[in-house]
Backbone as JSON Lines, residues from 0, in Angstrom:
{"i":0,"aa":"M","n":[-33.46,16.47,17.68],"ca":[-34.64,15.68,17.4],"c":[-34.26,14.2,17.41]}
{"i":1,"aa":"L","n":[-35.04,13.44,18.12],"ca":[-34.85,12.0,18.2],"c":[-36.13,11.3,17.78]}
{"i":2,"aa":"V","n":[-35.99,10.05,17.38],"ca":[-37.13,9.26,16.9],"c":[-37.61,8.34,18.02]}
{"i":3,"aa":"A","n":[-38.91,8.37,18.28],"ca":[-39.49,7.5,19.29],"c":[-39.53,6.05,18.79]}
{"i":4,"aa":"T","n":[-39.34,5.1,19.69],"ca":[-39.49,3.68,19.35],"c":[-40.51,3.0,20.26]}
{"i":5,"aa":"N","n":[-41.19,3.79,21.09],"ca":[-42.22,3.21,21.94],"c":[-43.44,2.87,21.08]}
{"i":6,"aa":"P","n":[-44.23,1.88,21.48],"ca":[-45.36,1.43,20.65],"c":[-46.38,2.52,20.31]}
{"i":7,"aa":"Q","n":[-46.6,3.48,21.18],"ca":[-47.6,4.51,20.94],"c":[-47.16,5.54,19.9]}
{"i":8,"aa":"H","n":[-45.87,5.8,19.81],"ca":[-45.37,6.87,18.93],"c":[-44.24,6.4,18.01]}
{"i":9,"aa":"Y","n":[-44.17,5.12,17.74],"ca":[-43.04,4.57,16.97],"c":[-42.83,5.33,15.66]}
{"i":10,"aa":"G","n":[-41.58,5.74,15.46],"ca":[-41.2,6.4,14.22],"c":[-41.5,7.88,14.16]}
{"i":11,"aa":"R","n":[-42.08,8.43,15.18],"ca":[-42.41,9.86,15.19],"c":[-41.24,10.67,15.77]}
{"i":12,"aa":"W","n":[-40.93,11.77,15.11],"ca":[-39.88,12.66,15.57],"c":[-40.33,13.42,16.8]}
{"i":13,"aa":"G","n":[-39.53,13.39,17.84],"ca":[-39.75,14.22,19.01],"c":[-40.89,13.83,19.92]}
{"i":14,"aa":"E","n":[-41.51,12.69,19.7],"ca":[-42.62,12.27,20.57],"c":[-42.16,11.13,21.48]}
{"i":15,"aa":"L","n":[-41.13,11.42,22.26],"ca":[-40.55,10.43,23.16],"c":[-41.41,10.25,24.39]}
{"i":16,"aa":"N","n":[-41.4,9.04,24.93],"ca":[-42.02,8.85,26.23],"c":[-40.99,9.24,27.29]}
{"i":17,"aa":"T","n":[-41.39,9.19,28.53],"ca":[-40.5,9.62,29.61],"c":[-39.24,8.79,29.69]}
{"i":18,"aa":"A","n":[-39.35,7.48,29.52],"ca":[-38.17,6.61,29.58],"c":[-37.19,6.93,28.47]}
{"i":19,"aa":"E","n":[-37.7,7.17,27.26],"ca":[-36.81,7.51,26.14],"c":[-36.11,8.85,26.39]}
{"i":20,"aa":"A","n":[-36.85,9.82,26.88],"ca":[-36.26,11.13,27.15],"c":[-35.19,11.04,28.23]}
{"i":21,"aa":"L","n":[-35.46,10.3,29.29],"ca":[-34.47,10.13,30.36],"c":[-33.26,9.36,29.85]}
{"i":22,"aa":"A","n":[-33.48,8.33,29.05],"ca":[-32.37,7.56,28.49],"c":[-31.51,8.43,27.58]}
{"i":23,"aa":"A","n":[-32.15,9.28,26.79],"ca":[-31.39,10.19,25.93],"c":[-30.53,11.13,26.78]}
{"i":24,"aa":"A","n":[-31.1,11.65,27.87],"ca":[-30.33,12.53,28.76],"c":[-29.15,11.79,29.37]}
{"i":25,"aa":"L","n":[-29.37,10.58,29.83],"ca":[-28.28,9.78,30.4],"c":[-27.18,9.56,29.37]}
{"i":26,"aa":"Y","n":[-27.58,9.21,28.16],"ca":[-26.61,8.97,27.08],"c":[-25.79,10.24,26.83]}
{"i":27,"aa":"L","n":[-26.46,11.37,26.72],"ca":[-25.77,12.63,26.45],"c":[-24.87,13.07,27.59]}
{"i":28,"aa":"L","n":[-25.19,12.62,28.8],"ca":[-24.36,12.96,29.96],"c":[-23.22,11.97,30.18]}
{"i":29,"aa":"G","n":[-23.05,11.03,29.23],"ca":[-21.93,10.1,29.3],"c":[-22.21,8.8,30.0]}
{"i":30,"aa":"A","n":[-23.48,8.42,30.11],"ca":[-23.84,7.17,30.77],"c":[-24.66,6.27,29.84]}
{"i":31,"aa":"P","n":[-24.07,5.84,28.71],"ca":[-24.83,5.02,27.77],"c":[-25.26,3.68,28.34]}
{"i":32,"aa":"A","n":[-24.48,3.09,29.22],"ca":[-24.87,1.81,29.82],"c":[-26.11,1.99,30.69]}
{"i":33,"aa":"A","n":[-26.16,3.07,31.45],"ca":[-27.34,3.35,32.26],"c":[-28.55,3.6,31.38]}
{"i":34,"aa":"A","n":[-28.35,4.28,30.27],"ca":[-29.45,4.53,29.32],"c":[-30.0,3.21,28.78]}
{"i":35,"aa":"G","n":[-29.11,2.33,28.38],"ca":[-29.53,1.02,27.89],"c":[-30.24,0.2,28.95]}
{"i":36,"aa":"G","n":[-29.74,0.24,30.17],"ca":[-30.37,-0.49,31.26],"c":[-31.76,0.03,31.57]}
{"i":37,"aa":"L","n":[-31.93,1.33,31.53],"ca":[-33.24,1.92,31.77],"c":[-34.25,1.47,30.72]}
{"i":38,"aa":"L","n":[-33.83,1.43,29.47],"ca":[-34.73,1.1,28.36],"c":[-35.05,-0.39,28.26]}
{"i":39,"aa":"A","n":[-34.23,-1.23,28.87],"ca":[-34.38,-2.68,28.72],"c":[-35.76,-3.19,29.14]}
{"i":40,"aa":"G","n":[-36.39,-2.53,30.07],"ca":[-37.67,-3.0,30.57],"c":[-38.9,-2.47,29.86]}
{"i":41,"aa":"F","n":[-38.7,-1.7,28.8],"ca":[-39.82,-1.06,28.11],"c":[-39.99,-1.6,26.7]}
{"i":42,"aa":"A","n":[-41.24,-1.73,26.28],"ca":[-41.53,-2.15,24.9],"c":[-40.93,-1.13,23.94]}
{"i":43,"aa":"G","n":[-40.14,-1.6,23.01],"ca":[-39.49,-0.72,22.05],"c":[-38.24,-0.05,22.59]}
{"i":44,"aa":"G","n":[-37.98,-0.2,23.88],"ca":[-36.86,0.47,24.51],"c":[-35.5,0.12,23.95]}
{"i":45,"aa":"P","n":[-35.18,-1.17,23.81],"ca":[-33.85,-1.52,23.31],"c":[-33.56,-0.95,21.92]}
{"i":46,"aa":"A","n":[-34.58,-0.75,21.11],"ca":[-34.37,-0.21,19.76],"c":[-34.07,1.28,19.78]}
{"i":47,"aa":"F","n":[-34.43,1.97,20.85],"ca":[-34.28,3.42,20.89],"c":[-32.83,3.86,20.65]}
{"i":48,"aa":"L","n":[-31.9,3.26,21.36],"ca":[-30.5,3.66,21.21],"c":[-29.96,3.28,19.83]}
{"i":49,"aa":"E","n":[-30.4,2.14,19.31],"ca":[-29.96,1.73,17.97],"c":[-30.44,2.71,16.91]}
{"i":50,"aa":"V","n":[-31.71,3.04,16.95],"ca":[-32.31,3.94,15.96],"c":[-31.7,5.34,16.04]}
{"i":51,"aa":"N","n":[-31.38,5.79,17.23],"ca":[-30.92,7.16,17.44],"c":[-29.42,7.31,17.7]}
{"i":52,"aa":"R","n":[-28.67,6.22,17.61],"ca":[-27.25,6.27,17.99],"c":[-26.47,7.35,17.26]}
{"i":53,"aa":"R","n":[-26.64,7.46,15.96],"ca":[-25.88,8.45,15.19],"c":[-26.19,9.87,15.7]}
{"i":54,"aa":"R","n":[-27.44,10.16,15.92],"ca":[-27.83,11.48,16.42],"c":[-27.29,11.71,17.83]}
{"i":55,"aa":"L","n":[-27.49,10.73,18.69],"ca":[-27.02,10.87,20.07],"c":[-25.51,11.09,20.13]}
{"i":56,"aa":"D","n":[-24.76,10.35,19.34],"ca":[-23.31,10.51,19.33],"c":[-22.91,11.9,18.85]}
{"i":57,"aa":"R","n":[-23.57,12.39,17.82],"ca":[-23.27,13.74,17.31],"c":[-23.64,14.8,18.34]}
{"i":58,"aa":"Y","n":[-24.8,14.65,18.96],"ca":[-25.22,15.63,19.96],"c":[-24.3,15.61,21.17]}
{"i":59,"aa":"A","n":[-23.92,14.42,21.6],"ca":[-23.06,14.29,22.78],"c":[-21.7,14.95,22.55]}
{"i":60,"aa":"G","n":[-21.21,14.9,21.33],"ca":[-19.9,15.47,21.04],"c":[-19.93,16.91,20.56]}
{"i":61,"aa":"A","n":[-21.08,17.55,20.59],"ca":[-21.23,18.88,20.0],"c":[-20.38,19.95,20.68]}
{"i":62,"aa":"G","n":[-20.38,20.01,21.99],"ca":[-19.54,20.98,22.7],"c":[-20.13,22.37,22.86]}
{"i":63,"aa":"S","n":[-21.04,22.76,21.98],"ca":[-21.71,24.06,22.11],"c":[-23.08,23.96,21.45]}
{"i":64,"aa":"I","n":[-23.95,24.87,21.8],"ca":[-25.29,24.85,21.24],"c":[-25.27,25.11,19.73]}
{"i":65,"aa":"E","n":[-24.35,25.94,19.28],"ca":[-24.24,26.23,17.86],"c":[-23.86,24.98,17.07]}
{"i":66,"aa":"V","n":[-22.9,24.23,17.6],"ca":[-22.47,22.99,16.94],"c":[-23.59,21.96,16.99]}
{"i":67,"aa":"L","n":[-24.31,21.91,18.11],"ca":[-25.43,20.98,18.22],"c":[-26.5,21.3,17.16]}
{"i":68,"aa":"Y","n":[-26.85,22.58,17.02],"ca":[-27.86,22.96,16.02],"c":[-27.38,22.65,14.6]}
{"i":69,"aa":"A","n":[-26.1,22.87,14.33],"ca":[-25.55,22.55,13.01],"c":[-25.63,21.05,12.75]}
{"i":70,"aa":"A","n":[-25.3,20.25,13.76],"ca":[-25.38,18.8,13.62],"c":[-26.82,18.37,13.39]}
{"i":71,"aa":"E","n":[-27.75,18.97,14.1],"ca":[-29.16,18.63,13.93],"c":[-29.64,18.97,12.52]}
{"i":72,"aa":"R","n":[-29.28,20.14,12.02],"ca":[-29.67,20.51,10.65],"c":[-29.1,19.52,9.64]}
{"i":73,"aa":"E","n":[-27.85,19.13,9.83],"ca":[-27.22,18.19,8.91],"c":[-27.89,16.82,8.98]}
{"i":74,"aa":"L","n":[-28.15,16.34,10.2],"ca":[-28.76,15.03,10.37],"c":[-30.19,14.96,9.84]}
{"i":75,"aa":"L","n":[-30.87,16.09,9.87],"ca":[-32.25,16.13,9.39],"c":[-32.34,16.54,7.92]}
{"i":76,"aa":"G","n":[-31.18,16.71,7.3],"ca":[-31.16,17.01,5.87],"c":[-31.4,18.46,5.52]}
{"i":77,"aa":"G","n":[-31.23,19.35,6.47],"ca":[-31.49,20.75,6.2],"c":[-30.25,21.6,6.05]}
{"i":78,"aa":"G","n":[-29.12,21.02,5.79],"ca":[-27.96,21.88,5.64],"c":[-26.73,21.23,5.94]}
């Protein structure tokens, strides 16, 4: 789960626009500079990586779906 920073859905969990979703995918695939470059042209875009950096870093380093789900539960306060 990531937090949107676009003007229409700012602060909402999981309501990313297309640019945020693509940037998150790029970040998770090891291209954080490309993710930042993509977001630079969008309102609220530069804040997306800042707001979600801790989550993105944990998800990127998960290594398996089980570890990813455990990280998500921990980050969301559920375990």
